[in-house]
BAKEMAR-412220 format. One record per residue: x, y, z of N, C-alpha, C, O, CB in turn; residue in one letter. Coordinates in steps of 0.02 Angstrom, whole numbers, padded with zeros to 5 digits, always signed. Glycine has a CB too. Example, Ala and Ser with C-alpha at 12.3 -4.5 7.8 and 13.67 -1.06 7.14 Angstrom:
+00660-00284+00390+00615-00225+00390+00660-00165+00390+00712-00166+00423+00565-00224+00452A
+00642-00112+00354+00684-00053+00357+00645+00002+00394+00670+00057+00402+00704-00030+00286S
***
This chain:
+00042-00059+00000+00000+00000+00000+00045+00062+00000+00093+00067+00038-00048+00000+00061X
+00028+00109-00043+00065+00171-00047+00033+00223-00001-00028+00232-00002+00067+00198-00121X
+00073+00255+00039+00049+00308+00083+00072+00375+00054+00130+00383+00035+00075+00299+00157X
+00026+00420+00051+00041+00487+00024+00037+00537+00082-00011+00536+00121-00008+00506-00034X
+00086+00578+00086+00088+00629+00138+00070+00696+00107+00096+00714+00054+00157+00632+00173X
+00026+00733+00140+00007+00799+00117+00026+00849+00171+00022+00835+00231-00069+00803+00102X
+00047+00907+00149+00064+00960+00196+00016+01018+00185-00003+01033+00128+00138+00984+00186X
-00004+01048+00239-00048+01106+00234-00009+01166+00262+00020+01162+00316-00115+01095+00273X
-00010+01220+00225+00024+01280+00247-00027+01336+00248-00066+01344+00201+00084+01298+00200X
-00026+01375+00300-00072+01431+00307-00031+01493+00322+00015+01491+00363-00126+01418+00363X
-00047+01548+00289-00013+01610+00300-00060+01661+00331-00090+01701+00295+00017+01637+00234X
-00068+01659+00397-00114+01708+00428-00084+01778+00426-00023+01787+00421-00128+01689+00501X
-00128+01827+00428-00105+01896+00430-00061+01907+00491-00073+01877+00544-00166+01945+00430X
-00011+01950+00485+00034+01963+00541-00004+01994+00599-00051+02032+00588+00093+02009+00520X
+00016+01977+00659-00019+02000+00719+00031+02030+00767+00087+02004+00773-00058+01942+00753X
+00013+02083+00803+00060+02116+00848+00057+02090+00920+00092+02116+00963+00048+02190+00847X
+00015+02040+00933+00008+02014+01001-00002+01938+00999-00047+01912+01031-00052+02049+01038X
+00040+01904+00962+00036+01833+00950-00033+01816+00919-00080+01855+00927+00048+01792+01015X
-00038+01761+00887-00102+01740+00858-00143+01709+00913-00129+01654+00937-00092+01690+00798X
-00194+01745+00934-00234+01723+00991-00309+01735+00982-00347+01731+01031-00210+01758+01053X
-00330+01750+00921-00401+01761+00910-00426+01830+00928-00487+01841+00930-00440+01711+00947X
-00381+01876+00942-00399+01944+00960-00378+01992+00905-00333+01977+00866-00367+01964+01027X
-00411+02049+00902-00391+02103+00858-00323+02128+00884-00311+02127+00944-00445+02161+00855X
-00280+02150+00840-00215+02177+00860-00222+02230+00915-00274+02261+00921-00178+02206+00800X
-00169+02238+00954-00169+02290+01005-00168+02360+00975-00198+02407+01003-00108+02282+01051X
-00135+02367+00917-00131+02433+00884-00139+02421+00808-00090+02425+00771-00062+02469+00900X
-00200+02408+00785-00210+02393+00715-00183+02446+00667-00156+02428+00614-00283+02383+00702X
-00190+02509+00684-00168+02562+00638-00092+02564+00631-00066+02593+00583-00193+02630+00661X
-00056+02534+00678+00017+02532+00675+00044+02468+00646+00104+02460+00639+00046+02543+00744X
+00000+02421+00629+00021+02357+00601+00030+02366+00526-00016+02356+00487-00031+02300+00616X
+00090+02385+00506+00104+02399+00436+00109+02336+00393+00108+02341+00331+00167+02439+00430X
+00115+02279+00424+00117+02216+00386+00052+02205+00348+00053+02174+00295+00133+02157+00431X
-00003+02228+00375-00069+02218+00344-00074+02250+00275-00110+02224+00232-00124+02245+00389X
-00040+02304+00263-00046+02338+00199-00015+02297+00142-00024+02313+00083-00015+02407+00202X
+00023+02246+00159+00051+02201+00107-00001+02154+00079+00009+02124+00026+00110+02161+00136X
-00057+02146+00114-00111+02103+00091-00165+02146+00058-00196+02188+00090-00142+02061+00150X
-00174+02136-00007-00218+02180-00047-00286+02192-00016-00307+02249-00009-00226+02152-00116X
-00321+02138+00002-00389+02146+00026-00392+02185+00092-00436+02227+00102-00422+02078+00036X
-00344+02172+00136-00342+02209+00199-00328+02282+00186-00360+02326+00215-00289+02179+00247X
-00279+02296+00143-00261+02366+00127-00322+02404+00098-00333+02462+00116-00202+02368+00077X
-00360+02371+00055-00417+02404+00023-00475+02416+00072-00511+02466+00065-00441+02362-00035X
-00484+02371+00120-00541+02376+00166-00524+02408+00233-00567+02417+00276-00570+02308+00178X
-00462+02424+00242-00437+02448+00307-00471+02514+00328-00478+02560+00288-00362+02457+00305X
-00492+02516+00392-00520+02576+00422-00487+02582+00491-00511+02555+00541-00600+02572+00428X
-00431+02618+00493-00389+02619+00553-00426+02643+00615-00416+02614+00669-00330+02662+00541X
-00466+02694+00610-00502+02720+00669-00550+02668+00696-00554+02656+00757-00540+02785+00652X
-00587+02636+00652-00635+02584+00672-00598+02525+00704-00621+02497+00754-00676+02560+00611X
-00542+02505+00674-00504+02448+00700-00471+02464+00767-00469+02422+00811-00451+02425+00650X
-00445+02525+00775-00415+02544+00839-00468+02544+00895-00452+02530+00952-00383+02614+00834X
-00530+02559+00877-00584+02560+00927-00600+02490+00954-00628+02484+01009-00647+02591+00897X
-00583+02438+00916-00597+02370+00939-00532+02332+00956-00533+02271+00963-00636+02330+00886X
-00478+02369+00963-00412+02337+00975-00415+02292+01037-00444+02310+01088-00358+02391+00984X
-00383+02235+01031-00378+02188+01086-00439+02145+01099-00436+02099+01139-00364+02225+01147X
-00495+02159+01065-00556+02119+01076-00551+02051+01042-00520+02044+00989-00617+02157+01050X
-00581+02002+01073-00584+01935+01044-00634+01936+00987-00687+01967+00992-00603+01881+01097X
-00619+01902+00932-00665+01898+00876-00733+01871+00898-00784+01888+00869-00636+01854+00820X
-00734+01828+00948-00796+01799+00973-00841+01852+01005-00902+01841+01010-00781+01744+01024X
-00813+01908+01025-00852+01961+01058-00874+02016+01010-00908+02063+01030-00812+01991+01113X
-00854+02011+00946-00873+02062+00897-00940+02046+00866-00960+01988+00860-00819+02067+00842X
-00975+02098+00847-01040+02091+00813-01030+02100+00738-00980+02127+00716-01092+02143+00841X
-01079+02077+00700-01076+02085+00628-01065+02159+00611-01098+02203+00640-01141+02058+00594X
-01020+02173+00566-01003+02241+00546-00944+02270+00585-00917+02321+00565-01063+02284+00556X
-00924+02237+00639-00867+02261+00679-00801+02228+00660-00748+02253+00679-00881+02250+00752X
-00803+02174+00624-00742+02135+00610-00692+02174+00567-00712+02208+00520-00761+02070+00576X
-00629+02168+00584-00577+02198+00541-00570+02157+00477-00590+02099+00476-00509+02203+00579X
-00542+02186+00424-00537+02150+00361-00492+02088+00365-00496+02045+00321-00511+02196+00309X
-00450+02082+00416-00407+02023+00421-00446+01960+00439-00417+01906+00440-00354+02035+00474X
-00511+01966+00452-00551+01905+00465-00548+01858+00405-00553+01797+00413-00624+01924+00480X
-00539+01886+00345-00536+01844+00285-00466+01816+00274-00457+01772+00232-00556+01885+00224X
-00416+01840+00310-00348+01816+00304-00323+01786+00370-00266+01798+00390-00302+01873+00281X
-00366+01749+00401-00348+01713+00463-00327+01759+00520-00284+01740+00560-00292+01664+00449X
-00356+01817+00524-00340+01863+00578-00359+01836+00647-00330+01857+00697-00376+01929+00567X
-00406+01790+00650-00427+01761+00714-00393+01693+00725-00417+01652+00765-00503+01752+00716X
-00339+01682+00690-00301+01619+00696-00287+01602+00769-00266+01645+00808-00235+01625+00657X
-00297+01539+00786-00285+01511+00853-00332+01539+00907-00314+01541+00965-00214+01524+00873X
-00391+01561+00887-00440+01585+00936-00463+01526+00978-00483+01474+00950-00500+01619+00900X
-00461+01533+01042-00483+01479+01087-00559+01475+01092-00586+01427+01120-00453+01488+01156X
-00594+01526+01067-00667+01529+01071-00699+01519+01002-00667+01531+00950-00691+01596+01101X
-00760+01496+01002-00800+01492+00941-00821+01562+00922-00839+01603+00965-00862+01445+00950X
-00820+01577+00857-00844+01642+00832-00881+01630+00767-00879+01575+00739-00786+01693+00822X
-00915+01680+00742-00956+01675+00681-00929+01721+00628-00915+01780+00642-01030+01690+00695X
-00921+01696+00568-00902+01737+00511-00960+01738+00463-00990+01687+00448-00836+01710+00477X
-00976+01797+00438-01031+01805+00391-01002+01814+00321-00959+01855+00309-01076+01867+00410X
-01028+01773+00275-01006+01777+00205-01060+01810+00163-01118+01788+00164-00988+01707+00177X
-01041+01861+00126-01084+01892+00076-01045+01888+00010-00990+01915+00005-01103+01967+00095X
-01073+01854-00038-01036+01845-00101-01023+01913-00133-01070+01953-00139-01075+01798-00149X
-00962+01926-00155-00946+01993-00182-00982+02008-00247-00990+02067-00263-00872+01998-00194X
-01005+01959-00285-01040+01971-00348-01115+01980-00339-01151+01995-00386-01026+01915-00397X
-01138+01970-00279-01210+01970-00265-01243+02037-00282-01300+02038-00304-01221+01955-00192X
-01209+02092-00271-01240+02158-00280-01215+02195-00342-01236+02252-00353-01228+02199-00220X
-01171+02166-00381-01146+02198-00442-01199+02191-00496-01222+02135-00510-01077+02167-00464X
-01218+02245-00526-01273+02245-00576-01262+02193-00631-01309+02158-00649-01280+02314-00606X
-01202+02189-00658-01189+02143-00714-01188+02070-00694-01189+02026-00738-01123+02161-00746X
-01186+02055-00630-01186+01984-00608-01248+01965-00568-01251+01909-00542-01124+01971-00567X
-01296+02010-00562-01356+01995-00523-01394+01935-00551-01424+01897-00513-01402+02056-00522X
-01394+01927-00617-01431+01871-00647-01402+01804-00626-01438+01755-00618-01430+01876-00723X
-01336+01801-00617-01305+01737-00599-01290+01730-00525-01286+01674-00499-01241+01729-00637X
-01281+01785-00489-01261+01781-00420-01308+01818-00371-01298+01816-00311-01191+01808-00412X
-01357+01852-00397-01402+01892-00356-01443+01851-00306-01467+01878-00257-01448+01931-00398X
-01451+01787-00320-01491+01745-00275-01450+01716-00217-01478+01682-00173-01523+01689-00314X
-01385+01729-00215-01344+01704-00160-01362+01741-00097-01370+01802-00097-01268+01711-00177X
-01367+01705-00042-01389+01737+00020-01331+01743+00069-01281+01707+00065-01446+01697+00052X
-01339+01788+00115-01292+01797+00171-01286+01730+00207-01336+01698+00222-01316+01854+00220X
-01223+01709+00219-01212+01643+00249-01169+01648+00311-01109+01663+00307-01179+01596+00198X
-01199+01637+00370-01158+01636+00432-01123+01568+00438-01152+01516+00423-01202+01650+00494X
-01061+01569+00461-01023+01508+00470-00993+01508+00540-00957+01553+00559-00967+01502+00416X
-01009+01456+00577-00982+01447+00645-00910+01423+00640-00896+01372+00608-01025+01397+00686X
-00864+01459+00670-00793+01442+00667-00773+01412+00735-00772+01447+00785-00749+01506+00651X
-00758+01347+00735-00740+01314+00799-00674+01340+00827-00634+01369+00790-00737+01238+00788X
-00662+01329+00891-00599+01350+00921-00539+01322+00884-00540+01265+00859-00596+01329+00995X
-00486+01362+00880-00422+01344+00849-00428+01327+00775-00386+01290+00749-00392+01286+00886X
-00479+01352+00742-00488+01340+00670-00468+01402+00631-00462+01457+00659-00561+01321+00654X
-00457+01393+00567-00441+01450+00525-00467+01436+00454-00491+01382+00440-00365+01465+00524X
-00461+01485+00411-00481+01479+00342-00419+01473+00299-00368+01506+00312-00525+01538+00320X
-00423+01433+00248-00366+01425+00203-00393+01413+00132-00447+01385+00123-00320+01368+00226X
-00355+01433+00084-00371+01421+00014-00320+01370-00012-00260+01381-00006-00369+01488-00029X
-00343+01315-00040-00296+01266-00066-00249+01298-00118-00272+01334-00162-00333+01206-00097X
-00185+01286-00111-00136+01316-00155-00152+01303-00228-00142+01347-00271-00066+01290-00138X
-00176+01244-00243-00193+01226-00312-00243+01275-00343-00240+01289-00403-00221+01155-00314X
-00288+01301-00302-00338+01348-00327-00307+01413-00352-00336+01448-00392-00390+01362-00274X
-00247+01428-00327-00215+01491-00345-00170+01484-00407-00145+01534-00432-00174+01516-00287X
-00161+01424-00432-00117+01413-00489-00156+01421-00554-00207+01388-00564-00084+01345-00485X
-00131+01462-00599-00164+01476-00662-00178+01413-00702-00230+01407-00734-00122+01524-00703X
-00132+01365-00701-00139+01305-00741-00200+01263-00723-00222+01222-00763-00077+01262-00735X
-00229+01274-00664-00287+01235-00643-00353+01274-00648-00406+01247-00632-00278+01211-00572X
-00351+01337-00668-00411+01378-00668-00467+01351-00713-00525+01353-00694-00393+01448-00689X
-00449+01326-00771-00501+01300-00815-00534+01239-00784-00595+01232-00787-00472+01282-00884X
-00495+01196-00754-00523+01136-00721-00566+01155-00661-00620+01127-00652-00466+01089-00698X
-00543+01201-00621-00579+01221-00561-00645+01255-00579-00696+01241-00548-00537+01268-00519X
-00644+01299-00628-00705+01335-00647-00744+01302-00702-00797+01326-00721-00687+01403-00667X
-00719+01247-00729-00751+01215-00787-00810+01170-00768-00821+01155-00710-00701+01175-00824X
-00845+01151-00819-00903+01107-00810-00897+01049-00859-00873+01058-00915-00970+01145-00820X
-00919+00992-00838-00920+00933-00881-00987+00898-00872-01003+00877-00816-00860+00884-00866X
-01026+00893-00924-01090+00859-00919-01139+00893-00872-01182+00860-00843-01080+00789-00897X
-01133+00959-00863-01179+00995-00821-01160+00995-00747-01191+01031-00708-01247+00967-00828X
-01110+00957-00728-01089+00955-00657-01021+00990-00650-00976+00981-00691-01085+00881-00632X
-01015+01028-00598-00952+01063-00586-00898+01013-00569-00909+00965-00532-00959+01116-00529X
-00838+01025-00595-00781+00983-00577-00759+00999-00507-00761+01056-00485-00723+00992-00628X
-00737+00949-00471-00710+00960-00405-00638+00983-00411-00598+00953-00446-00715+00896-00361X
-00622+01037-00377-00554+01062-00380-00507+01021-00336-00448+01014-00352-00552+01135-00358X
-00533+00994-00283-00493+00954-00237-00529+00887-00228-00590+00885-00228-00481+00990-00169X
-00491+00832-00219-00523+00768-00206-00561+00771-00140-00543+00809-00095-00471+00712-00206X
-00613+00730-00134-00652+00728-00073-00615+00695-00016-00630+00707+00043-00718+00693-00085X
-00568+00654-00032-00529+00620+00019-00455+00635+00006-00435+00651-00049-00542+00543+00018X
-00416+00630+00058-00345+00644+00051-00306+00583+00028-00245+00587+00021-00318+00669+00116X
-00340+00526+00017-00303+00467-00005-00292+00471-00080-00335+00493-00117-00340+00402+00014X
-00233+00448-00102-00215+00452-00173-00261+00409-00215-00278+00428-00271-00143+00430-00184X
-00282+00351-00191-00324+00307-00231-00393+00337-00243-00419+00331-00298-00330+00238-00198X
-00422+00368-00193-00488+00398-00203-00482+00462-00245-00529+00479-00281-00522+00414-00135X
-00425+00497-00241-00415+00556-00282-00413+00536-00356-00442+00569-00398-00350+00593-00262X
-00378+00482-00371-00375+00457-00440-00445+00436-00463-00464+00451-00520-00325+00398-00447X
-00482+00402-00421-00548+00377-00439-00596+00435-00451-00638+00431-00496-00576+00332-00384X
-00590+00489-00412-00637+00545-00420-00624+00584-00484-00668+00618-00509-00632+00592-00359X
-00563+00579-00511-00547+00613-00573-00560+00572-00635-00558+00598-00691-00475+00634-00571X
-00573+00507-00626-00582+00463-00683-00649+00474-00717-00664+00441-00767-00578+00390-00661X
***
């Protein structure tokens, strides 16, 4: 039997008070965040400084800093909720295809984080990931981490 080893790597946003599930102590002074495009674009320093040091579990919808999407709550010992709103949902040109998507709350268990499979970021796989065959979407990642089931799912 062949055993396959997989490694998972996660790059959480830099934190000024160890990764502990809290907002940074001084978000406006955390210059590492501006290296991440989405955080830089959504950053509101005054708003983030007002919630500095708070646990993500204690924040209400609308209070979360933009690093929530880049594992800003990495290693949180408490359960917290992340709300997903699809970015194409409100764009006029995509309302026909994405306008029916609804706000989706997701319970994040303690010590969990979000990650994007590296394969999804590689240009060579974009057609496969976004493609369709026989009306069914192709799976970008195998359902199981075993090599034999991964081969079977692609057959």
